[in-house]
KEKE-3310 file (N, C-alpha, C; in steps of 0.2 Angstrom, whole numbers, plus 5000, padded with zeros to 4 digits):
npx = (5004:5003:5010:5002:4989:4988:4987:4975:4966:4967:4963:4950:4944:4945:4936:4922:4921:4922:4910:4900:4903:4898:4885:4882:4873:4873:4866:4861:4856:4849:4859:4870:4876:4872:4858:4852:4842:4844:4857:4869:4880:4889:4907:4911:4923:4929:4925:4926:4924:4914:4902:4895:4884:4876:4871:4870:4880:4893:4891:4892:4905:4909:4920:4929:4931:4930:4941:4937:4925:4912:4905:4908:4907:4919:4923:4926:4921:4925:4925:4911:4907:4913:4907:4894:4895:4899:4912:4930:4943:4953:4946:4935:4940:4945:4934:4927:4936:4947:4958:4969:4977:4973:4959:4944:4940:4928:4925:4928:4919:4907:4909:4909:4896:4889:4893:4888:4874:4873:4876:4866:4855:4858:4856:4842:4837:4841:4834:4821:4821:4824:4812:4803:4808:4806:4792:4790:4796:4787:4775:4779:4782:4769:4763:4771:4776:4781:4786:4795:4801:4794:4796:4807:4809:4819:4830:4847:4856:4867:4876:4881:4887:4887:4895:4895:4907:4914:4912:4900:4888:4885:4897:4906:4914:4918:4914:4907:4906:4894:4886:4869:4852:4836:4826:4832:4835:4822:4817:4826:4820:4808:4810:4817:4827:4830:4834:4850:4856:4857:4873:4882:4886:4884:4884:4874:4871:4870:4863:4852:4850:4862:4871:4866:4867:4871:4866:4867:4861:4871:4887:4904:4920:4933:4924:4922:4912:4907:4903:4911:4916:4907:4902:4891:4873:4859:4846:4834:4835:4824:4819:4804:4795:4784:4777:4768:4771:4782:4790:4793:4807:4807:4794:4780:4769:4753:4751:4756:4752:4752:4743:4741:4754:4755:4746:4752:4764:4758:4752:4764:4773:4767:4762:4775:4787:4791:4801:4798:4800:4798:4807:4819:4815:4802:4784:4767:4757:4768:4775:4789:4796:4807:4811:4813:4817:4818:4829:4829:4841:4859:4864:4874:4881:4876:4865:4857:4854:4846:4835:4830:4826:4816:4807:4804:4798:4787:4780:4776:4768:4758:4752:4758:4768:4778:4790:4797:4805:4822:4834:4845:4842:4844:4856:4867:4876:4870:4864:4854:4850:4849:4834:4825:4816:4810:4798:4782:4786:4785:4783:4783:4781:4779:4773:4776:4782:4800:4808:4809:4823:4828:4817:4813:4824:4823:4814:4820:4827:4829)
npy = (4994:5011:5027:5037:5031:5026:5038:5044:5034:5037:5050:5049:5040:5048:5058:5057:5044:5043:5050:5041:5030:5035:5034:5020:5007:5003:4992:4976:4978:4983:4977:4986:4981:4967:4967:4960:4958:4963:4960:4967:4978:4991:4988:4981:4984:4993:5008:5012:5002:4988:4974:4960:4947:4939:4925:4928:4937:4933:4932:4945:4951:4961:4967:4956:4939:4935:4926:4912:4903:4907:4912:4927:4943:4957:4974:4990:5008:5011:4998:4996:5007:5005:4993:4998:5006:4997:4996:4993:4997:5007:5012:5017:5027:5036:5039:5047:5057:5057:5051:5056:5052:5049:5050:5040:5029:5029:5016:5009:5015:5010:4996:4995:5000:4989:4979:4984:4983:4969:4965:4971:4964:4951:4952:4955:4943:4935:4940:4937:4923:4921:4926:4916:4905:4908:4908:4894:4889:4894:4887:4874:4876:4879:4866:4859:4847:4850:4844:4831:4817:4815:4828:4827:4831:4826:4824:4826:4842:4851:4865:4883:4893:4909:4919:4933:4937:4949:4957:4964:4952:4953:4959:4950:4938:4925:4909:4895:4878:4866:4851:4848:4846:4847:4848:4854:4867:4871:4872:4882:4893:4893:4895:4908:4918:4932:4948:4956:4967:4985:4991:5002:5018:5015:5020:5030:5022:5009:4993:4981:4969:4967:4961:4949:4930:4923:4913:4900:4888:4884:4878:4883:4885:4883:4888:4902:4915:4919:4924:4917:4906:4896:4880:4870:4869:4866:4870:4883:4900:4912:4929:4937:4950:4963:4979:4992:5005:5005:5006:5003:4992:4988:4985:4976:4964:4971:4968:4955:4945:4931:4921:4925:4923:4909:4907:4912:4904:4891:4893:4896:4886:4872:4860:4859:4858:4870:4882:4896:4913:4929:4944:4955:4968:4967:4972:4974:4976:4979:4967:4956:4942:4928:4914:4896:4884:4867:4856:4841:4836:4841:4856:4864:4881:4886:4878:4881:4895:4893:4886:4896:4905:4898:4897:4911:4913:4905:4911:4923:4917:4913:4925:4933:4946:4949:4941:4946:4956:4962:4954:4948:4938:4926:4921:4908:4912:4920:4924:4922:4932:4926:4921:4931:4938:4951:4965:4959:4946:4931:4914:4899:4882:4873:4858:4845:4840:4839:4850:4844:4843:4838:4838:4852:4858:4853:4860:4870:4863:4859)
npz = (5000:4995:5001:4997:4996:5009:5016:5011:5016:5029:5031:5026:5035:5047:5044:5035:5038:5053:5056:5050:5059:5071:5071:5072:5080:5098:5103:5095:5079:5062:5049:5038:5027:5025:5028:5038:5052:5069:5071:5069:5076:5086:5089:5105:5111:5103:5096:5083:5075:5069:5072:5065:5066:5058:5048:5034:5031:5026:5012:5008:5007:5014:5027:5039:5043:5060:5070:5081:5092:5090:5076:5067:5059:5057:5055:5048:5045:5032:5025:5024:5017:5005:5001:4999:4988:4979:4975:4974:4987:4982:4971:4977:4985:4975:4969:4978:4979:4988:4985:4974:4963:4950:4939:4939:4926:4912:4909:4921:4930:4924:4926:4940:4943:4938:4946:4958:4956:4954:4967:4975:4969:4973:4987:4987:4983:4993:5004:4999:4999:5013:5018:5013:5019:5032:5033:5030:5042:5052:5049:5052:5066:5071:5070:5079:5091:5106:5118:5127:5136:5152:5164:5177:5194:5201:5193:5188:5187:5179:5182:5183:5196:5203:5214:5225:5232:5236:5225:5214:5207:5193:5188:5190:5182:5185:5190:5198:5194:5197:5201:5203:5208:5199:5209:5220:5214:5212:5226:5230:5223:5229:5243:5242:5248:5260:5253:5251:5264:5263:5263:5275:5270:5256:5239:5228:5217:5221:5221:5227:5220:5213:5222:5224:5223:5207:5193:5180:5168:5160:5156:5157:5149:5160:5170:5168:5163:5147:5130:5122:5129:5131:5134:5135:5137:5148:5149:5144:5147:5150:5148:5152:5151:5156:5153:5154:5150:5141:5125:5107:5104:5117:5121:5128:5135:5141:5154:5165:5175:5186:5181:5168:5163:5164:5153:5142:5142:5140:5128:5120:5122:5123:5134:5140:5153:5166:5176:5186:5191:5199:5195:5204:5200:5197:5198:5203:5189:5181:5177:5179:5173:5176:5167:5167:5156:5154:5145:5135:5132:5134:5125:5112:5109:5097:5094:5105:5102:5091:5096:5105:5096:5089:5100:5102:5089:5090:5101:5094:5084:5092:5096:5105:5112:5120:5120:5109:5111:5117:5111:5118:5127:5120:5120:5127:5137:5146:5162:5177:5191:5208:5217:5228:5242:5237:5236:5231:5226:5217:5213:5202:5198:5184:5180:5168:5151:5147:5136:5119:5111:5098:5090:5090:5084:5072:5065:5057:5047:5030)
capx = (5000:5007:5009:4996:4983:4987:4985:4968:4962:4967:4959:4943:4941:4944:4930:4916:4921:4920:4903:4897:4903:4895:4878:4881:4869:4876:4863:4860:4851:4850:4866:4869:4878:4868:4851:4849:4839:4846:4864:4874:4881:4896:4911:4911:4930:4932:4919:4927:4923:4907:4902:4889:4883:4872:4874:4870:4885:4898:4890:4893:4912:4911:4923:4933:4928:4934:4942:4933:4920:4906:4907:4905:4912:4921:4925:4926:4916:4927:4922:4904:4906:4915:4902:4888:4897:4901:4919:4936:4946:4956:4941:4930:4943:4946:4927:4925:4941:4952:4964:4969:4982:4970:4952:4941:4938:4921:4924:4928:4913:4902:4910:4907:4889:4886:4895:4884:4868:4873:4876:4859:4850:4859:4853:4835:4836:4842:4828:4815:4822:4823:4804:4800:4811:4802:4785:4790:4797:4781:4770:4781:4781:4762:4762:4776:4775:4787:4788:4799:4799:4791:4800:4808:4813:4825:4835:4852:4856:4874:4875:4887:4884:4891:4894:4898:4914:4917:4910:4893:4888:4885:4903:4911:4913:4921:4909:4909:4902:4891:4880:4864:4846:4831:4822:4835:4834:4815:4817:4829:4815:4802:4813:4818:4830:4830:4839:4855:4854:4861:4878:4883:4890:4883:4882:4867:4871:4870:4857:4853:4851:4869:4874:4863:4871:4869:4867:4864:4861:4876:4894:4909:4927:4936:4919:4922:4906:4908:4900:4916:4918:4901:4903:4884:4868:4854:4840:4833:4833:4820:4816:4798:4794:4778:4778:4763:4774:4787:4788:4798:4809:4805:4787:4779:4762:4751:4751:4758:4751:4754:4738:4743:4761:4753:4742:4758:4768:4754:4752:4770:4777:4761:4764:4782:4788:4796:4801:4797:4800:4799:4814:4819:4812:4795:4779:4761:4756:4773:4778:4795:4797:4812:4808:4818:4814:4823:4830:4830:4849:4862:4865:4879:4879:4872:4858:4854:4852:4841:4830:4827:4823:4810:4802:4802:4793:4781:4776:4773:4762:4752:4749:4761:4773:4783:4796:4800:4810:4828:4837:4850:4841:4845:4863:4868:4880:4865:4863:4849:4851:4846:4828:4825:4809:4808:4791:4778:4789:4781:4787:4779:4783:4774:4775:4775:4788:4805:4808:4812:4828:4829:4811:4813:4830:4821:4809:4824:4830:4826)
capy = (5000:5017:5032:5041:5027:5026:5045:5044:5030:5040:5056:5047:5038:5054:5063:5054:5037:5044:5052:5035:5026:5038:5032:5013:5006:4999:4986:4973:4981:4981:4977:4990:4977:4961:4968:4956:4962:4961:4956:4972:4983:4994:4983:4984:4987:4998:5012:5014:4995:4985:4967:4957:4939:4936:4920:4930:4942:4931:4933:4952:4952:4967:4965:4950:4934:4934:4919:4910:4898:4911:4915:4934:4947:4963:4979:4997:5012:5010:4992:4997:5012:5002:4989:5001:5009:4992:4998:4991:5002:5012:5015:5021:5033:5040:5042:5052:5063:5057:5048:5060:5050:5049:5049:5034:5029:5027:5009:5007:5017:5005:4990:4996:5000:4982:4975:4986:4980:4962:4964:4972:4958:4945:4954:4954:4936:4932:4942:4934:4917:4921:4926:4910:4900:4910:4905:4887:4887:4896:4882:4869:4878:4878:4859:4855:4844:4852:4840:4825:4814:4819:4832:4824:4836:4823:4823:4831:4848:4854:4873:4887:4898:4915:4922:4940:4937:4956:4961:4962:4946:4955:4961:4945:4932:4919:4905:4888:4873:4862:4846:4849:4843:4852:4849:4859:4873:4873:4873:4888:4898:4893:4898:4915:4921:4939:4952:4958:4974:4990:4993:5009:5022:5014:5026:5031:5017:5003:4989:4975:4963:4966:4957:4942:4925:4922:4906:4898:4881:4883:4877:4887:4883:4886:4891:4909:4916:4924:4921:4912:4900:4891:4873:4867:4871:4861:4874:4889:4905:4917:4935:4939:4956:4967:4986:4996:5012:5004:5007:5001:4985:4986:4984:4969:4963:4976:4965:4948:4942:4924:4918:4927:4920:4902:4907:4913:4898:4886:4894:4896:4879:4868:4854:4859:4860:4876:4885:4904:4917:4936:4947:4961:4975:4966:4974:4973:4981:4979:4960:4954:4935:4924:4907:4891:4878:4861:4852:4833:4834:4847:4859:4869:4888:4887:4875:4886:4901:4891:4884:4902:4908:4895:4899:4917:4913:4902:4916:4927:4914:4913:4931:4936:4951:4951:4938:4949:4961:4960:4947:4946:4932:4920:4918:4904:4915:4924:4921:4925:4933:4921:4923:4935:4941:4958:4965:4956:4941:4926:4909:4894:4876:4870:4851:4843:4837:4843:4852:4840:4847:4836:4841:4859:4860:4850:4865:4874:4859:4860)
capz = (5000:4995:5005:4995:4998:5017:5018:5009:5020:5036:5030:5025:5041:5052:5042:5034:5042:5060:5056:5049:5065:5077:5070:5073:5086:5103:5103:5089:5074:5055:5046:5032:5022:5023:5029:5043:5058:5076:5070:5068:5082:5087:5092:5112:5113:5098:5093:5076:5071:5070:5072:5062:5068:5053:5043:5028:5030:5022:5005:5006:5006:5019:5033:5039:5048:5066:5073:5087:5092:5088:5069:5066:5054:5060:5050:5049:5041:5025:5023:5023:5011:4998:4999:4997:4982:4974:4973:4978:4991:4979:4967:4981:4987:4969:4967:4983:4979:4993:4982:4968:4958:4944:4939:4937:4919:4911:4909:4928:4933:4922:4929:4947:4943:4937:4952:4963:4954:4956:4974:4977:4967:4977:4993:4987:4982:5000:5008:4997:5002:5020:5020:5012:5024:5039:5032:5031:5049:5055:5048:5056:5073:5072:5071:5082:5097:5109:5123:5126:5142:5158:5168:5184:5198:5204:5188:5189:5184:5179:5182:5185:5200:5203:5221:5225:5234:5236:5219:5211:5202:5186:5186:5191:5177:5188:5193:5201:5191:5202:5199:5208:5205:5198:5215:5224:5211:5214:5233:5231:5221:5234:5249:5241:5254:5260:5249:5255:5267:5260:5268:5277:5265:5249:5235:5225:5212:5224:5220:5231:5216:5211:5227:5225:5219:5201:5191:5174:5167:5155:5158:5153:5150:5166:5173:5167:5159:5142:5124:5118:5133:5132:5133:5134:5142:5150:5149:5141:5152:5146:5151:5150:5154:5154:5155:5150:5147:5136:5117:5103:5105:5124:5122:5131:5136:5145:5161:5165:5182:5186:5177:5161:5162:5162:5147:5138:5141:5137:5120:5116:5123:5125:5137:5142:5160:5167:5183:5185:5197:5197:5196:5209:5198:5195:5202:5200:5184:5176:5180:5175:5175:5174:5166:5165:5152:5154:5139:5136:5132:5134:5118:5111:5109:5091:5095:5110:5099:5086:5100:5107:5090:5088:5105:5100:5084:5093:5104:5089:5081:5097:5097:5111:5109:5125:5118:5103:5113:5120:5109:5122:5130:5116:5121:5133:5142:5150:5169:5181:5198:5212:5219:5234:5243:5235:5236:5225:5224:5215:5209:5200:5195:5180:5178:5161:5148:5145:5128:5114:5107:5091:5086:5089:5079:5065:5061:5053:5042:5023)
cpx = (5004:5006:5003:4989:4982:4985:4977:4964:4961:4963:4951:4940:4940:4938:4924:4915:4919:4913:4898:4897:4899:4887:4876:4877:4874:4873:4862:4854:4852:4857:4866:4872:4874:4860:4848:4847:4843:4853:4870:4874:4888:4900:4912:4917:4933:4926:4920:4926:4916:4908:4895:4889:4879:4875:4874:4876:4891:4897:4891:4900:4914:4914:4927:4930:4933:4935:4939:4928:4913:4908:4904:4910:4913:4923:4925:4921:4918:4925:4915:4903:4908:4910:4896:4889:4898:4908:4925:4939:4948:4951:4937:4933:4944:4939:4925:4930:4946:4958:4964:4975:4980:4963:4950:4939:4931:4920:4924:4922:4907:4903:4908:4900:4886:4887:4890:4877:4868:4873:4869:4854:4851:4856:4845:4833:4836:4836:4822:4815:4821:4815:4801:4802:4807:4795:4785:4791:4791:4776:4773:4781:4773:4760:4767:4774:4781:4790:4791:4796:4797:4797:4801:4812:4819:4831:4841:4853:4864:4873:4881:4884:4889:4890:4897:4905:4917:4915:4903:4893:4888:4892:4908:4910:4915:4916:4912:4904:4900:4886:4875:4858:4841:4826:4825:4835:4827:4814:4820:4824:4810:4804:4814:4821:4829:4835:4844:4854:4859:4866:4879:4888:4889:4881:4875:4866:4870:4863:4858:4853:4858:4873:4871:4868:4868:4870:4865:4865:4867:4883:4899:4916:4930:4931:4919:4917:4908:4905:4905:4918:4913:4903:4896:4880:4862:4847:4840:4831:4830:4818:4809:4795:4787:4779:4773:4766:4780:4785:4794:4800:4808:4798:4785:4771:4760:4752:4752:4758:4752:4749:4739:4750:4759:4750:4748:4762:4764:4753:4758:4774:4772:4764:4771:4782:4792:4795:4801:4797:4801:4805:4813:4815:4804:4790:4773:4759:4762:4777:4784:4797:4804:4810:4813:4815:4819:4823:4830:4837:4852:4864:4871:4876:4874:4865:4854:4850:4846:4834:4826:4824:4816:4805:4799:4796:4786:4776:4772:4767:4756:4749:4752:4766:4779:4790:4799:4806:4817:4831:4843:4849:4842:4852:4863:4872:4876:4865:4857:4852:4847:4839:4829:4818:4809:4801:4787:4781:4784:4785:4782:4783:4778:4777:4773:4781:4794:4805:4812:4817:4828:4823:4811:4819:4827:4817:4814:4828:4826:4822)
cpy = (5006:5022:5036:5038:5027:5033:5046:5041:5034:5046:5054:5045:5043:5058:5059:5047:5038:5046:5046:5031:5028:5036:5025:5012:5002:4992:4983:4977:4979:4982:4981:4986:4971:4962:4964:4960:4959:4958:4961:4977:4986:4989:4986:4986:4992:5002:5013:5007:4993:4978:4965:4949:4936:4930:4922:4934:4939:4932:4941:4954:4958:4965:4959:4946:4934:4927:4918:4905:4901:4914:4922:4938:4954:4967:4986:5001:5011:5004:4993:5002:5009:4997:4992:5004:5004:4993:4995:4998:5008:5016:5019:5028:5038:5043:5047:5058:5063:5054:5051:5058:5050:5048:5042:5035:5027:5020:5006:5009:5012:4998:4990:4996:4993:4978:4977:4983:4973:4961:4965:4967:4952:4946:4953:4947:4933:4934:4938:4926:4916:4922:4920:4905:4902:4907:4898:4885:4889:4890:4876:4870:4877:4870:4855:4853:4845:4848:4833:4820:4818:4822:4829:4829:4833:4822:4828:4837:4851:4861:4876:4892:4903:4918:4929:4940:4944:4960:4959:4956:4948:4957:4956:4939:4925:4915:4899:4883:4868:4857:4846:4845:4849:4853:4854:4866:4876:4875:4880:4894:4898:4897:4906:4919:4929:4942:4954:4965:4979:4992:5000:5012:5020:5020:5025:5025:5010:5000:4983:4969:4961:4961:4950:4937:4925:4915:4905:4891:4879:4882:4880:4884:4887:4890:4899:4911:4921:4920:4916:4906:4895:4884:4869:4870:4866:4864:4880:4894:4911:4923:4936:4944:4960:4974:4990:5003:5011:5004:5004:4993:4983:4984:4977:4969:4969:4974:4957:4945:4935:4920:4919:4924:4913:4902:4907:4907:4892:4886:4893:4889:4874:4861:4853:4861:4867:4878:4893:4907:4925:4939:4953:4967:4974:4969:4973:4978:4981:4972:4959:4947:4932:4917:4903:4885:4873:4858:4845:4831:4841:4849:4863:4876:4889:4884:4879:4892:4899:4889:4891:4906:4905:4896:4906:4917:4910:4907:4921:4924:4913:4919:4935:4941:4951:4947:4940:4953:4958:4953:4945:4939:4925:4918:4914:4907:4919:4921:4925:4926:4928:4925:4927:4938:4948:4958:4962:4950:4935:4920:4904:4888:4873:4863:4849:4839:4842:4844:4847:4843:4845:4839:4848:4861:4858:4855:4869:4870:4860:4853)
cpz = (5000:5000:5004:4997:5006:5019:5017:5014:5027:5036:5030:5032:5047:5050:5041:5038:5049:5060:5055:5056:5071:5077:5071:5080:5091:5104:5096:5085:5067:5052:5039:5026:5020:5024:5034:5049:5064:5075:5070:5074:5082:5091:5100:5114:5108:5095:5086:5072:5073:5070:5069:5063:5063:5049:5036:5026:5026:5015:5003:5004:5010:5025:5033:5044:5054:5068:5079:5086:5089:5081:5069:5062:5058:5054:5052:5044:5033:5022:5020:5017:5005:4996:4996:4990:4977:4971:4977:4982:4987:4974:4971:4983:4981:4968:4971:4983:4985:4991:4975:4963:4951:4945:4937:4929:4918:4911:4916:4931:4931:4925:4937:4948:4942:4943:4958:4962:4956:4963:4977:4975:4971:4984:4993:4986:4989:5004:5006:5000:5009:5022:5018:5017:5031:5038:5033:5039:5053:5055:5052:5063:5075:5073:5075:5089:5101:5115:5122:5132:5147:5162:5175:5188:5201:5199:5190:5185:5184:5178:5184:5190:5202:5210:5221:5226:5233:5230:5217:5206:5195:5183:5187:5187:5180:5192:5196:5198:5196:5199:5205:5205:5204:5204:5219:5221:5213:5221:5234:5229:5226:5240:5248:5247:5254:5256:5254:5258:5263:5265:5269:5272:5258:5245:5232:5220:5215:5223:5223:5226:5214:5215:5228:5221:5212:5199:5184:5173:5162:5159:5154:5154:5155:5170:5173:5161:5154:5136:5121:5122:5134:5130:5131:5139:5142:5150:5146:5146:5148:5150:5148:5154:5152:5157:5151:5147:5142:5129:5114:5104:5113:5126:5124:5131:5141:5153:5160:5172:5181:5181:5169:5159:5160:5155:5141:5137:5138:5130:5117:5117:5126:5128:5140:5149:5160:5174:5182:5191:5195:5199:5201:5207:5196:5200:5199:5195:5179:5179:5175:5178:5172:5173:5164:5162:5151:5147:5140:5135:5132:5126:5118:5110:5102:5091:5100:5106:5094:5090:5103:5102:5089:5094:5104:5095:5086:5097:5099:5085:5085:5098:5103:5108:5114:5124:5112:5105:5116:5117:5113:5126:5126:5116:5127:5138:5147:5157:5172:5188:5202:5215:5226:5235:5243:5235:5230:5222:5223:5212:5207:5197:5191:5178:5171:5158:5147:5138:5124:5109:5099:5087:5085:5084:5072:5061:5056:5047:5036:5022)
residu = (MET:GLY:GLU:ALA:LEU:GLU:ASP:ALA:ILE:ARG:ARG:TRP:LYS:ALA:GLY:PRO:GLY:ALA:ALA:MET:ALA:SER:GLU:TRP:PRO:ASP:ARG:PRO:GLY:VAL:CYS:PRO:ALA:CYS:GLY:SER:HIS:ALA:SER:PHE:HIS:ARG:HIS:PRO:GLN:ASN:PRO:HIS:ARG:TRP:VAL:CYS:PHE:SER:THR:TRP:HIS:PRO:HIS:THR:GLY:ALA:GLY:ARG:LEU:LYS:ASP:GLY:GLU:ILE:PRO:CYS:PHE:VAL:GLY:ASP:ALA:LEU:ASP:LEU:ALA:CYS:HIS:ALA:ALA:GLY:MET:PRO:LEU:ASP:GLY:PHE:LEU:ARG:ASP:VAL:GLY:TYR:LEU:THR:ASP:ARG:GLN:LEU:THR:ASP:GLU:GLU:ARG:ALA:ALA:TYR:ALA:ARG:ARG:ARG:ALA:GLU:GLN:GLU:ALA:ALA:VAL:GLN:ARG:ARG:ARG:MET:GLN:ALA:LYS:ALA:ASP:THR:ARG:THR:VAL:MET:ARG:ARG:ILE:ARG:ALA:LEU:ARG:TRP:GLY:SER:VAL:ARG:PHE:ASP:LEU:ASP:HIS:GLU:LEU:MET:ALA:THR:PHE:PHE:ARG:PRO:ASP:GLY:MET:PRO:THR:ALA:LYS:ASN:PRO:ASN:GLY:LEU:GLU:ARG:VAL:THR:SER:TRP:ARG:LYS:LEU:ALA:GLY:TRP:LEU:GLU:ALA:ALA:PRO:GLU:PRO:PRO:PRO:ARG:PRO:ASP:GLY:ALA:GLY:GLU:THR:TRP:LYS:ALA:LYS:ASP:TRP:LEU:PRO:GLY:TRP:THR:ALA:THR:ARG:PHE:GLU:GLY:ALA:ARG:ARG:SER:GLY:GLU:THR:VAL:LEU:ASP:SER:GLY:ALA:LEU:LEU:VAL:ASP:ILE:ASP:SER:ASP:PRO:GLU:ALA:THR:GLY:GLU:LYS:ARG:GLY:GLU:PRO:ASP:LEU:PRO:PRO:ASP:ARG:LEU:HIS:GLU:LEU:MET:ALA:ALA:THR:LEU:PRO:GLY:VAL:ALA:TYR:LEU:ALA:HIS:THR:SER:PRO:SER:SER:ARG:VAL:GLY:ALA:TRP:ARG:TRP:ARG:VAL:VAL:VAL:PRO:PHE:ASP:ARG:ARG:VAL:ASN:ALA:ASP:GLU:TYR:GLY:ARG:ILE:ALA:THR:ALA:VAL:ARG:MET:SER:ALA:ILE:VAL:SER:GLY:TRP:ARG:CYS:LEU:GLU:ALA:ASP:PRO:GLY:TRP:THR:THR:PRO:ALA:ARG:PHE:PHE:TYR:GLY:PRO:ALA:THR:PHE:PRO:ASP:TYR:HIS:HIS:HIS:ILE:GLU:HIS:GLY:ALA:VAL:LEU:ASN:VAL:ALA:ARG:VAL:LEU:GLY:VAL:PHE:HIS:ALA)
# end
């Protein structure tokens, strides 16, 4: 790469590139390159780079594949600008006047225009195919028998538990892997110990829930919680919130008292067992539930994501809105704070069948 090209890249990134990067979402949103929903966001460690987790993204050629267990593409504003223009790096910088060694020829402009048209046609074909695939999956979900063998509280549960140990649970990724039973977990939800008292001198940001134990049905390499250290998971952990005042992607059901939660779960996962309890911020009129759905076998991170997607789609088919929000619950790295007797605490154990992993994954197969 010559000095002139390096200088052009540096100046473009400091100007239009910086402006473009400032508009990227911090939460998953629509990818400018592949058009996927809830897959694109600003890189958490570098505000000048982006990340896209969509399986469509490899077809765009924008960005580079990141090494790791979770496949994703990363790039910067220049990658997206070149893709949008259908031009290679040097051609784009000449077109926008940042590289002045020569002008683009008419033949080059025509070739780039054809390339851009081909890219757009390919995106449109993928979108049409995705819509057809979604309709197929929806039909399969309507006919799906979700349950497997009957849920037994005495069956073992391999889980990871997080203790405060001097730091809030949410900020402490180090856990302890333990073999327990579903019955002990259910007993923990029923007992719901007292929340920790506010210590003397605690600041305005102190929250009792941050100092509760945490747990997840997922195992991690070295018992250190992150998206890249997931080994397997034995249950789906789902946030189901209602908030009459929320709008946009935070919208939920107007109200979800216990009887409405049972209706939601019976419609979304008919015949499937689950454990549920309210979160520390739950209150009458704006209920917030934490629901645990046991699997009939442990699943890897990719399988977990597809199962969560199927559950979300089943809720939509059944007419419920509250599982559309917060795509973060589809990751097996998510954990729940332990139960505590905050005001309006409720819990419930629904007996039934464990979720049949093979059948649920089968709705996505051609």
